[in-house]
C-alpha positions in Angstrom: -30.9 152.4 188.5 -34.6 152.5 191.0 -34.5 154.2 194.1 -35.6 151.4 196.5 -38.5 153.9 197.8 -39.8 153.9 194.1 -39.3 149.9 194.1 -41.5 149.1 197.8 -44.1 151.5 196.0 -44.3 150.0 193.0 -44.4 146.6 194.4 -46.9 147.9 196.5 -49.2 149.2 193.5 -48.6 145.7 191.8 -50.0 143.7 194.5 -53.4 146.3 195.4 -54.2 146.1 191.8 -53.7 142.4 191.0 -54.3 140.6 194.4 -57.3 138.7 193.1 -55.0 136.7 190.8 -52.4 134.5 191.5 -49.5 136.8 193.0 -46.5 136.0 195.2 -43.2 137.5 196.1 -41.6 135.9 193.0 -44.2 137.1 190.5 -43.6 140.6 192.0 -40.0 140.4 191.8 -40.3 139.4 187.8 -42.5 142.1 187.1 -40.4 144.7 188.1 -37.1 142.5 187.1 -35.2 142.4 190.4 -34.2 139.8 193.1 -37.0 138.5 195.4 -34.6 139.1 197.9 -33.6 142.3 197.5 -37.6 143.0 197.2 -37.8 141.3 200.1 -35.7 143.7 201.9 -36.6 147.3 200.6 -40.2 146.0 200.9 -40.0 145.0 204.8 -37.7 148.5 205.6 -40.7 150.6 204.0 -44.0 149.3 205.3 -42.6 147.2 208.1 -44.7 144.1 206.7 -43.4 141.3 204.4 -44.5 141.0 200.7 -46.3 138.2 201.2 -48.2 139.7 204.8 -49.0 142.5 202.9 -51.1 140.4 200.0 -52.8 138.7 202.8 -53.6 141.8 204.3 -54.7 143.6 201.5 -57.0 140.5 200.3 -58.2 140.2 203.8 -59.1 143.9 203.7 -61.0 143.4 200.5 -62.5 140.1 201.7 -64.4 141.9 204.6 -65.8 144.9 202.1 -67.2 141.8 200.2 -68.7 140.4 203.2 -70.4 143.8 204.7 -71.8 144.3 201.0 -73.5 140.8 201.5 -74.5 139.0 198.8 -71.1 136.5 198.6 -70.7 133.1 199.8 -67.8 133.0 202.0 -66.6 130.5 199.1 -67.0 133.1 196.4 -65.3 135.8 198.8 -62.6 133.5 198.9 -62.1 133.4 195.4 -62.7 136.6 194.4 -59.8 138.0 196.8 -57.3 135.6 195.3 -56.8 132.9 197.6 -56.9 129.8 195.8 -58.6 127.1 198.7 -60.7 127.8 201.5 -58.0 126.5 203.7 -55.7 129.3 203.0 -58.4 132.1 203.1 -59.6 130.9 206.4 -56.7 130.7 207.9 -55.2 133.9 206.6 -58.5 135.5 207.5 -58.4 134.2 211.2 -54.6 135.8 211.4 -55.4 139.0 210.4 -58.7 139.8 211.8 -58.4 137.6 214.8 -61.4 136.2 214.1 -62.8 133.3 211.6 -64.7 134.4 208.1 -67.6 133.1 209.7 -67.8 134.7 212.9 -66.7 138.1 210.9 -69.7 137.3 208.2 -72.8 136.6 210.8 -74.3 139.7 212.5 -74.3 140.1 216.3 -71.2 138.2 216.7 -69.2 139.7 218.9 -66.1 140.9 217.1 -63.2 141.3 219.3 -62.7 145.0 221.1 -60.2 147.5 219.6 -56.8 147.2 221.9 
């Protein structure tokens, strides 16, 4: 029997290592042999975000890193970080960072001040 704490940690590890592939609440729950409802509850309680929100946070964090390193088009960054479509990438980038990928990528563009 898994301790819930260990379960959330294992799910997070699966996401941290697999964010660039197709990954979802369903696939993670299957990997860990538990119901997605149970995984959702345990993960949210432990980390304060849903599994899906965390997947997007990890992907966008890595997208920002790639964009900062240069040498990648926005479309390449989108696919390198596991998004299947640019629209998904754009929408989630904006939701997580508050700015569009293009604004983030262009030097000299004002980034919103830290609150």
